[in-house]
C-alpha positions in Angstrom: 115.5 8.7 29.8 114.8 5.2 31.0 112.2 6.4 33.6 110.4 8.4 30.9 110.2 5.4 28.6 108.7 3.3 31.4 106.2 6.0 32.3 105.2 6.4 28.6 104.7 2.6 28.3 102.7 2.5 31.5 100.5 5.4 30.2 100.0 3.6 26.9 98.9 0.4 28.7 96.6 2.4 31.0 95.0 4.1 28.0 94.5 0.7 26.2 93.0 -0.9 29.3 90.6 2.0 29.8 89.6 1.9 26.1 88.9 -1.8 26.3 86.8 -1.3 29.5 84.8 1.5 27.9 84.1 -0.7 24.8 82.9 -3.5 27.1 80.6 -1.1 29.0 79.2 0.3 25.8 78.5 -3.1 24.4 76.7 -4.1 27.7 74.6 -0.9 27.6 73.6 -1.5 24.0 72.7 -5.1 24.8 70.6 -3.9 27.8 68.9 -1.3 25.7 68.0 -3.8 23.0 66.5 -6.2 25.6 64.5 -3.3 27.2 63.0 -2.4 23.8 62.2 -6.1 23.0 60.6 -6.5 26.4 58.2 -3.6 25.8 57.0 -5.0 22.5 53.9 -7.0 22.6 53.8 -9.9 20.1 50.8 -10.3 17.8 48.3 -12.8 19.0 49.2 -16.2 17.6 46.4 -18.8 17.5 47.1 -22.4 16.4 43.9 -24.3 15.5 43.5 -28.0 15.1 40.7 -30.5 15.4 40.9 -32.7 18.4 41.4 -35.8 16.3 44.5 -34.2 14.7 46.3 -33.6 18.0 49.1 -36.0 19.0 48.4 -38.0 22.1 50.9 -36.0 24.2 48.8 -32.8 23.8 46.0 -33.9 26.1 46.6 -30.7 28.2 45.3 -28.6 25.3 42.2 -30.8 25.0 41.5 -30.7 28.7 41.8 -26.9 29.0 39.7 -26.1 25.9 36.1 -27.1 26.0 35.5 -26.0 22.4 35.4 -28.6 19.5 38.7 -27.1 18.4 41.8 -26.9 20.6 44.4 -24.2 20.7 
């Protein structure tokens, strides 16, 4: 009877480990699928408009790259 108890305990541990591994794989697949969907979505165009005088001094790159009287 002792062998049978050890075997049943080993079987229970094996089932628990496999269940935990399947849950981890499932979570990983769901996360990957969500990232895939998010990567396929194109965000709406966002335009930020400000007069050149309103821009902080550290945003000279925006002024240099935009010849218009307003900078993005």
